C-alpha positions in Angstrom: 137.0 58.5 76.0 134.5 60.6 73.5 133.4 57.9 71.9 132.0 56.2 75.3 130.8 59.7 76.8 128.6 60.1 73.5 127.9 56.4 73.7 125.9 57.1 77.1 124.9 60.4 76.2 121.0 59.8 75.5 118.4 62.2 75.2 116.9 61.1 78.5 120.0 61.6 80.1 120.4 64.9 78.7 117.1 65.8 79.6 117.6 65.0 83.3 121.1 66.4 83.4 119.3 69.9 82.3 116.1 69.3 84.5 118.9 69.0 87.5 120.6 72.2 86.5 118.1 73.9 86.5 116.5 72.6 89.9 119.7 73.7 91.6 119.6 77.3 89.9 116.4 77.9 91.2 117.4 76.5 94.6 120.0 78.9 94.8 117.7 81.8 93.6 115.5 80.9 96.5 118.3 80.6 98.7 119.3 83.8 98.1 116.1 85.5 98.1 115.7 84.3 101.7 119.2 85.7 102.8 117.3 88.9 101.5 114.5 88.7 103.9 116.9 87.8 106.8 119.1 91.1 106.0 116.0 93.4 105.6 114.4 91.5 108.5 113.2 94.8 110.0 112.0 96.4 106.9 110.0 93.9 105.9 108.2 92.9 109.1 107.6 96.3 109.8 105.8 96.3 106.3 103.7 93.2 107.0 102.5 94.7 110.2 101.8 97.9 108.5 99.7 95.8 105.7 97.5 94.2 108.5 96.8 97.7 109.8 96.1 98.9 106.0 93.8 95.7 105.6 92.0 96.7 109.2 91.1 100.3 107.6 89.7 99.6 104.2 86.8 97.5 105.8 86.6 100.3 108.2 86.4 103.1 105.5 83.8 101.1 103.5 81.7 100.8 106.9 82.0 104.3 107.5 81.1 105.2 103.7 78.1 102.8 103.7 76.7 103.9 107.4 77.0 107.7 106.6 76.2 109.0 103.0 79.1 111.3 102.1 77.6 115.0 101.8 76.3 116.0 98.4 76.3 120.0 98.2 78.9 122.4 100.0 76.4 123.5 102.4 76.4 119.8 103.6 79.8 119.8 103.9 80.0 122.5 106.3 77.3 121.7 108.4 79.3 118.1 108.6 82.4 119.7 109.6 80.6 122.1 112.0 78.6 119.4 113.7 80.8 116.1 113.5 84.4 117.4 112.4 85.9 114.0 113.0 83.4 112.4 110.6 83.9 115.3 107.9 87.7 114.4 108.1 86.7 110.7 107.7 85.1 111.3 104.6 87.7 113.9 103.1 90.0 110.5 103.5 91.7 111.1 106.9 92.4 107.1 106.6 93.6 107.2 103.6 96.7 109.6 104.4 97.8 106.7 106.7 97.2 104.1 103.7 99.3 106.3 101.6 102.4 106.3 104.2 101.8 102.6 104.7 102.1 102.5 100.7 105.3 104.1 100.8 106.8 102.0 102.6 105.4 98.6 100.8 106.6 100.0 97.7 110.2 100.2 98.7 110.2 96.5 100.7 108.9 95.1 97.0 111.4 97.0 95.1 114.1 95.5 97.1 112.7 91.8 96.5 112.1 92.2 93.0 114.9 94.2 92.0 117.3 91.4 90.7 114.4 90.1 88.5 114.0 93.6 86.4 116.1 96.4 87.8 114.8 98.9 85.0 111.0 97.8 85.4 111.5 97.9 89.5 113.1 101.2 89.8 111.0 102.9 87.3 107.8 101.4 89.5 109.4 102.9 92.6 110.1 106.6 91.2 106.5 106.4 89.8 105.1 105.4 92.9 106.6 107.7 95.2 106.2 110.5 93.1 102.3 109.8 92.8 102.3 109.6 96.7 104.1 112.6 97.0 101.9 114.2 94.9 98.6 112.6 96.6 99.4 114.9 100.3 98.8 118.1 98.7 95.4 116.9 97.4 94.1 115.9 100.9 92.5 118.7 102.4 90.5 117.9 105.4 92.7 119.6 107.8 92.5 122.7 105.9 88.2 122.0 105.7 88.6 121.6 109.3 90.3 125.1 110.1 88.2 126.9 107.3 84.7 125.6 109.0 86.2 126.8 112.7 87.2 130.3 111.4 85.0 131.6 108.8 81.7 133.6 110.1 80.7 134.8 106.5 78.8 131.8 105.0 79.1 133.0 101.3 83.1 133.5 101.7 83.1 129.9 103.5 80.9 128.4 100.5 83.4 129.8 97.8 86.8 128.6 100.0 84.9 125.1 100.6 84.1 124.6 97.1 87.9 125.2 96.1 89.2 123.0 98.8 87.0 120.1 97.3 87.9 120.5 94.0 91.6 120.5 94.8 91.0 117.0 96.7 89.7 115.5 93.5 91.7 118.0 91.4 94.9 117.4 89.4 97.1 115.9 91.9 94.9 113.2 93.1 94.8 111.9 89.3 98.3 112.0 88.9 98.4 109.9 92.3 96.0 107.5 91.2 97.3 107.0 87.6 101.0 106.8 88.4 100.3 104.3 91.5 98.3 102.0 89.4 101.1 102.1 86.7 103.9 101.5 89.7 101.8 97.9 90.7 101.4 96.8 87.8 105.3 97.4 87.2 106.4 95.8 90.2 103.6 93.0 89.9 105.4 92.0 86.5 108.7 91.6 87.9 107.1 89.9 90.3 106.4 87.2 88.1 110.1 85.7 87.9 110.4 85.8 91.8 110.3 82.4 93.2 109.3 83.8 96.8 105.9 85.0 95.3 103.0 83.0 94.1 102.1 83.5 90.5 98.4 84.2 92.0 99.9 87.1 93.8 101.7 88.7 90.5 98.4 87.9 89.1 96.7 89.9 91.3 98.4 93.1 91.1 98.4 93.3 87.6 94.8 92.9 87.6 94.7 95.0 90.3 96.9 97.6 88.9 94.7 97.3 85.3 91.7 98.3 86.8 92.8 101.0 88.7 94.0 103.1 85.5 90.5 104.4 85.9 90.5 107.0 89.0 88.0 106.9 91.2 87.1 110.6 90.4 85.9 109.6 87.0 81.8 109.3 87.2 80.5 106.4 87.7 82.4 103.9 86.0 85.3 105.3 87.9 83.6 104.4 91.3 82.9 101.0 89.5 86.5 100.5 88.9 87.8 101.8 91.9 85.7 99.1 93.8 86.3 96.2 91.8 90.1 97.2 92.0 89.9 96.8 95.8 89.1 93.1 95.7 92.5 91.8 94.4 94.2 94.2 96.1 93.0 93.1 99.2 94.3 89.4 98.5 97.5 90.8 97.0 98.2 92.9 100.2 97.2 88.9 102.3 100.0 87.7 100.4 102.6 89.8 100.5 101.9 90.6 104.4 101.7 86.2 105.1 105.3 86.8 103.1 106.9 89.5 104.8 105.7 88.2 108.4 106.7 84.7 107.9 110.6 83.9 109.2 112.5 82.3 105.9 113.9 78.7 106.8 117.6 78.3 104.9 118.6 75.1 103.8 
C-alpha cells in the first residue's frame, strides 16, 4: 500500500494538495471573521456611520481654516472670541473633540477584528490609542477660552490667562496624544495586514499615515506639512474601513 501511495505522490500532486489545504484554511479564517462581524454588528455599523461623520467633518475643518485664517496674536484670539465665539471655538478644535470621540470607537472596533492576528500588538495599540485620546481632552481649551473672554474685564489679566490656555492647547498633552495615536494606528495597520477582511491597500495606507503622524502638527512648518500629508492616506483608509463596517457579511 505504501509503495502504491508513494508511486502516485508526484511533486505536482503534492503541490496541489498543499495549495488546496491552504485555501481551506483561508476560507475558514474568512468565515470566522465574517461571524465576528455579525456578532458585533451593532458596534461595527455604529463605527461605520461615525466614520462617515468624521469624513464630513475633516473637509469642513479645512474649509473653515481656509476661509477664516487662524488668529496669530493673543489680542486677535480674544477679539475673535468676543465677536464670533462659535468661530473661535471651531478654530480651537471644537470639531476635533468630536473626531477624537469617534476615533476611540474606531480603535476598539478595529482591535476586535485584528486581535487574533497579533494579540500583543493589538493590545498595545489599543492601550496607547486610548491613553492618547484621554490625554487630548484636557489639552482642548475652547470652552475655557469662551468663559474667559466673557468674564474678564481687565485686559492685561485677560491676555495673560489667554496665553496660558493657548499654550495648553498645543502643549504636552496634545503632543502625547498625537504621537501615541500615530503609534496606535501604525500597530493596528501592521496587524491588519494578516486579516483577510481588509485590503492590502488599507493596511499600507494606515502604515503610511501613522509614519507621517509621528511628527506632531505643532512642530513648526514641517509638522504642519506632515499633518496635512497624513490626511490623504488617512482619509482613504477611513473610507475603506467604513465600507467594510457598513457592508453586511455573507456567510458561505
